[in-house]
C-alpha positions in Angstrom: -0.1 0.1 0.0 2.8 2.4 0.9 4.9 1.7 -2.3 1.6 2.2 -4.3 1.0 5.6 -2.8 4.7 6.9 -2.6 5.9 7.0 -6.2 8.2 10.1 -6.0 11.0 10.5 -3.5 9.6 13.8 -2.1 6.1 12.4 -1.5 5.0 11.8 2.2 1.9 10.3 3.5 -0.3 11.2 6.5 -1.3 8.6 9.0 -4.7 10.4 9.3 -5.3 9.9 5.5 -4.1 6.3 5.7 -6.5 5.4 8.5 -9.4 7.5 7.4 -12.6 5.6 7.3 -11.0 2.6 9.2 -12.2 1.0 12.3 -10.3 1.7 15.5 -8.9 -1.9 15.4 -7.6 -1.4 11.8 -6.3 2.0 12.6 -4.4 0.5 15.5 -3.1 -2.2 13.2 -1.9 0.3 10.6 -0.1 2.2 13.4 1.6 -0.9 14.7 2.7 -1.9 11.1 4.2 1.6 10.7 6.2 1.3 13.8 7.6 -2.1 12.7 8.5 -0.6 9.2 10.2 2.3 11.0 12.3 -0.1 13.2 13.5 -1.9 10.1 14.4 1.4 8.3 11.8 1.1 5.6 10.1 4.3 6.5 10.7 7.4 8.4 8.0 8.8 10.8 7.7 12.4 12.1 5.1 13.9 14.5 5.4 17.6 15.4 3.5 17.4 18.7 1.4 15.3 20.9 -1.6 14.2 19.2 -0.5 15.7 16.0 -0.7 13.8 12.7 2.1 11.4 11.8 4.0 12.1 8.6 5.3 9.0 6.7 8.3 9.2 4.4 10.6 6.8 2.6 13.3 5.3 4.5 16.8 3.9 3.4 15.5 0.4 2.7 12.1 1.5 1.2 13.0 0.3 -2.3 14.1 -3.1 -1.3 
């Protein structure tokens, strides 16, 4: 899903957009998967404040 939506190096995604319309359970699953991908260096995550949206960007291993 991330590769399909991130075709350009400068593109970032919003966690709020990724989880929009999902159940709370599915949104929590998406969040957990993002944390796993971050720990494996596939993506970068940035959050500018408490309860702020999370920005997802490509990591060093994204293309692998």
